[in-house]
FIGURO-807952 format. One record per residue (C-alpha): y negated, z, x; chain; residue in one letter. Coordinates in steps of 0.5 Angstrom, whole numbers. Layout:
<recs>
      v      w      u  unit  code
      Y      Z      X     A     A
...
</recs>
This chain:
<recs>
      v      w      u  unit  code
   -412     80    279     A     X
   -409     81    272     A     X
   -404     76    273     A     X
   -402     79    280     A     X
   -401     86    277     A     X
   -397     83    271     A     X
   -393     80    277     A     X
   -393     86    281     A     X
   -391     90    275     A     X
   -385     85    273     A     X
   -382     86    280     A     X
   -383     94    280     A     X
   -379     94    273     A     X
   -373     89    276     A     X
   -373     93    282     A     X
   -373    100    279     A     X
   -367     97    274     A     X
   -363     95    280     A     X
   -364    102    283     A     X
   -362    106    277     A     X
   -356    101    276     A     X
   -353    101    283     A     X
   -354    109    283     A     X
   -350    110    277     A     X
   -344    105    280     A     X
   -344    109    286     A     X
   -344    116    282     A     X
   -338    114    278     A     X
   -334    112    284     A     X
   -336    119    287     A     X
   -335    123    281     A     X
   -329    120    278     A     X
   -325    116    284     A     X
   -327    121    289     A     X
   -327    128    285     A     X
   -333    130    290     A     X
   -337    135    286     A     X
   -342    136    292     A     X
   -343    128    293     A     X
   -344    127    286     A     X
   -349    133    285     A     X
   -353    129    291     A     X
   -353    123    287     A     X
   -355    126    281     A     X
   -361    129    284     A     X
   -362    122    287     A     X
   -363    119    280     A     X
   -367    125    278     A     X
   -372    124    284     A     X
   -372    116    282     A     X
   -374    118    275     A     X
   -379    123    277     A     X
   -382    118    282     A     X
   -382    112    277     A     X
   -386    117    272     A     X
   -392    116    277     A     X
   -392    108    275     A     X
   -395    106    268     A     X
   -388    105    264     A     X
   -391    101    258     A     X
   -394     96    263     A     X
   -387     95    267     A     X
   -384     94    260     A     X
   -389     89    258     A     X
   -388     85    264     A     X
   -381     84    263     A     X
   -379     77    262     A     X
   -371     77    262     A     X
   -371     70    259     A     X
   -375     67    264     A     X
   -372     70    270     A     X
   -370     64    274     A     X
   -365     69    278     A     X
   -361     70    272     A     X
   -358     63    273     A     X
   -357     64    281     A     X
   -351     67    284     A     X
   -346     66    290     A     X
   -338     66    290     A     X
   -338     72    294     A     X
   -342     76    289     A     X
   -336     76    284     A     X
   -331     78    289     A     X
   -329     85    290     A     X
   -322     87    292     A     X
   -323     95    292     A     X
   -327    100    290     A     X
   -330    101    297     A     X
   -333     94    297     A     X
   -336     96    290     A     X
   -339    102    293     A     X
   -341     99    299     A     X
   -345     93    296     A     X
   -348     98    291     A     X
   -351    102    296     A     X
   -354     96    300     A     X
   -357     93    293     A     X
   -360    100    292     A     X
   -363    101    299     A     X
   -366     94    298     A     X
   -369     95    291     A     X
   -372    101    294     A     X
   -375     98    299     A     X
   -378     93    294     A     X
   -381     99    290     A     X
   -383    102    296     A     X
   -387     96    298     A     X
   -390     93    292     A     X
   -392    100    289     A     X
   -397    101    295     A     X
   -401     96    291     A     X
   -402    101    285     A     X
   -401    108    289     A     X
   -399    109    296     A     X
   -397    116    295     A     X
   -391    113    290     A     X
   -389    108    296     A     X
   -388    114    301     A     X
   -384    118    296     A     X
   -379    111    295     A     X
   -379    111    302     A     X
   -376    118    303     A     X
   -371    117    298     A     X
   -369    111    301     A     X
   -368    115    308     A     X
   -364    120    304     A     X
   -359    114    301     A     X
   -358    112    308     A     X
   -355    119    309     A     X
   -351    119    303     A     X
   -348    113    304     A     X
   -345    115    311     A     X
   -342    121    307     A     X
   -339    117    302     A     X
   -336    112    306     A     X
   -334    116    312     A     X
   -331    121    307     A     X
   -327    115    303     A     X
   -324    113    310     A     X
   -322    120    313     A     X
   -318    121    306     A     X
   -315    115    308     A     X
   -313    116    315     A     X
   -311    123    314     A     X
   -308    122    307     A     X
   -301    125    310     A     X
   -304    131    314     A     X
   -302    137    311     A     X
   -300    142    317     A     X
   -305    142    323     A     X
   -302    145    330     A     X
   -307    149    335     A     X
   -303    150    341     A     X
   -305    154    347     A     X
   -300    154    353     A     X
   -301    161    354     A     X
   -299    163    347     A     X
   -293    158    347     A     X
   -287    163    347     A     X
   -282    157    349     A     X
   -287    154    353     A     X
   -292    149    351     A     X
   -287    142    351     A     X
   -282    145    348     A     X
   -286    148    342     A     X
   -290    141    341     A     X
   -283    137    341     A     X
   -280    142    336     A     X
   -286    142    332     A     X
   -286    134    332     A     X
   -279    134    331     A     X
   -280    138    324     A     X
   -286    133    322     A     X
   -292    136    324     A     X
   -297    130    326     A     X
   -303    133    328     A     X
   -304    137    334     A     X
   -310    140    337     A     X
   -310    142    345     A     X
   -314    149    345     A     X
   -315    152    352     A     X
   -319    157    355     A     X
   -316    159    361     A     X
   -315    152    365     A     X
   -320    149    369     A     X
   -322    142    367     A     X
   -317    138    372     A     X
   -311    142    369     A     X
   -313    141    362     A     X
   -314    134    363     A     X
   -307    133    366     A     X
   -304    137    360     A     X
   -308    133    355     A     X
   -305    127    358     A     X
   -298    130    357     A     X
   -299    132    350     A     X
   -302    125    349     A     X
   -295    122    351     A     X
   -291    127    347     A     X
   -295    126    341     A     X
   -296    118    341     A     X
   -288    118    342     A     X
   -288    121    335     A     X
   -293    117    332     A     X
   -298    124    331     A     X
   -305    125    333     A     X
   -308    129    339     A     X
   -314    133    338     A     X
   -318    136    344     A     X
   -322    143    342     A     X
   -329    143    344     A     X
   -329    137    349     A     X
   -331    130    347     A     X
   -331    128    355     A     X
   -324    130    356     A     X
   -322    127    349     A     X
   -324    121    352     A     X
   -321    121    358     A     X
   -314    123    356     A     X
   -314    118    350     A     X
   -314    123    345     A     X
   -315    121    338     A     X
   -321    126    337     A     X
   -325    132    338     A     X
   -326    139    334     A     X
   -332    142    335     A     X
   -335    149    333     A     X
   -342    151    330     A     X
   -344    152    337     A     X
   -341    146    341     A     X
   -345    139    341     A     X
   -346    136    335     A     X
   -342    131    331     A     X
   -348    126    332     A     X
   -347    127    340     A     X
   -340    127    340     A     X
   -340    121    336     A     X
   -344    118    342     A     X
   -339    120    347     A     X
   -333    118    343     A     X
   -335    112    339     A     X
   -334    110    331     A     X
   -326    110    331     A     X
   -324    117    334     A     X
   -324    123    329     A     X
   -329    129    329     A     X
   -327    135    326     A     X
   -332    141    325     A     X
   -331    148    324     A     X
   -334    151    318     A     X
   -335    158    316     A     X
   -340    157    309     A     X
   -340    152    304     A     X
   -347    150    306     A     X
   -344    148    313     A     X
   -338    144    310     A     X
   -343    140    306     A     X
   -348    139    312     A     X
   -341    137    316     A     X
   -340    132    310     A     X
   -347    129    311     A     X
   -347    129    318     A     X
   -341    124    318     A     X
   -335    129    320     A     X
   -328    126    319     A     X
   -325    133    317     A     X
   -327    140    317     A     X
   -324    147    319     A     X
   -325    152    313     A     X
   -324    159    315     A     X
   -323    164    318     A     X
   -318    166    312     A     X
   -315    172    315     A     X
   -315    176    321     A     X
   -312    172    327     A     X
   -309    174    334     A     X
   -312    168    337     A     X
   -319    168    336     A     X
   -324    174    334     A     X
   -329    174    328     A     X
   -334    179    326     A     X
   -333    177    319     A     X
   -328    173    315     A     X
   -330    168    309     A     X
   -323    169    307     A     X
   -320    166    300     A     X
   -327    166    297     A     X
   -329    161    302     A     X
   -323    157    301     A     X
   -324    157    293     A     X
   -331    154    294     A     X
   -329    149    299     A     X
   -323    147    294     A     X
   -328    146    288     A     X
   -334    142    292     A     X
   -331    138    298     A     X
   -326    132    298     A     X
   -327    131    305     A     X
   -320    133    308     A     X
   -321    140    310     A     X
   -316    145    313     A     X
   -316    152    312     A     X
   -315    156    318     A     X
   -314    163    321     A     X
   -308    168    321     A     X
   -304    163    316     A     X
   -297    164    316     A     X
   -291    163    312     A     X
   -292    170    308     A     X
   -299    168    306     A     X
   -299    161    305     A     X
   -298    161    298     A     X
   -304    165    297     A     X
   -308    160    301     A     X
   -305    154    297     A     X
   -307    158    290     A     X
   -314    158    292     A     X
   -314    151    293     A     X
   -312    149    300     A     X
   -307    143    301     A     X
   -308    143    308     A     X
   -307    148    313     A     X
   -308    149    321     A     X
   -304    154    324     A     X
   -303    157    331     A     X
   -299    163    332     A     X
   -294    162    326     A     X
   -291    157    330     A     X
   -293    158    338     A     X
   -290    165    338     A     X
   -284    164    334     A     X
   -277    163    337     A     X
   -276    157    333     A     X
   -282    153    332     A     X
   -278    147    329     A     X
   -275    152    323     A     X
   -282    155    322     A     X
   -286    148    322     A     X
   -281    146    317     A     X
   -281    152    312     A     X
   -289    151    312     A     X
   -289    143    311     A     X
   -284    145    305     A     X
   -288    150    302     A     X
   -294    145    303     A     X
   -291    139    300     A     X
   -289    144    294     A     X
   -294    144    288     A     X
   -297    151    287     A     X
   -295    151    279     A     X
   -288    149    281     A     X
   -287    155    286     A     X
   -283    161    283     A     X
   -286    168    283     A     X
</recs>
């Protein structure tokens, strides 16, 4: 019996070391590579939780059981273990190693203390969610790297007509358009969406449908944007599959953090200012923009009443992407306004004249 417990301690010691090491590898990428405060904090909390759980195991016995010199596994490796072509591959491998090690901790700690085993199990489940947030965020940053100006169009708001407005915006360099119709019936909206799909595809731009994952799928759009009261990110993903974009409106930092963990591809952040296109009782304003800039790296667009006169304030608050509607749609020269906004967004804040 004593020998079997020594073997158990040795297994737990090795698995604990693998878990700690793997978590540090992931955290270093999220902290220094992604510069994401929210996910860095979450990973640090995972490490502290691991230490707290492991405190319930006899540390002296674990250390005494360690025998690295006689570990047959130190001389066993596969060619694939030595190949990593990107930081993303390093992080993916680290997540799997951590999850496997936690399962080992969960199973073998049952021999010593079932309550400790249950805590390891819960930590493993938490890591699955963190993995989704980290890897989905990294992919979204890559897919939306060059998207700084997001245009929301409603046919009744376009002074020059929706086709002319969209075509001029595309000519100016806008590369992400959202169709946002509240008065059209489903058939009419789908017909319009299919036209928008043709125009955006010809320009190499993305098309997003507001609120309706079903119409996004039918029109061939690149994704859907959801509000806090619409279907969840998970339900939209069931309809649209893994490749289409899912955006989520957020009005608090907590909603933004939750959106990252749910697997949203980007976030809408606002409303920043009062807007003529949508009514809100409260305006999180520039303070919310500052909070998001400090915490979240997942692509996000400040939205709500933004135009050429206040864009500088929004950028100084930390936004690098904005979504607009009236500023372009209600202009007599949408292309000129779009070019001006894109020019402002491409100029670093510290290089602007006062």
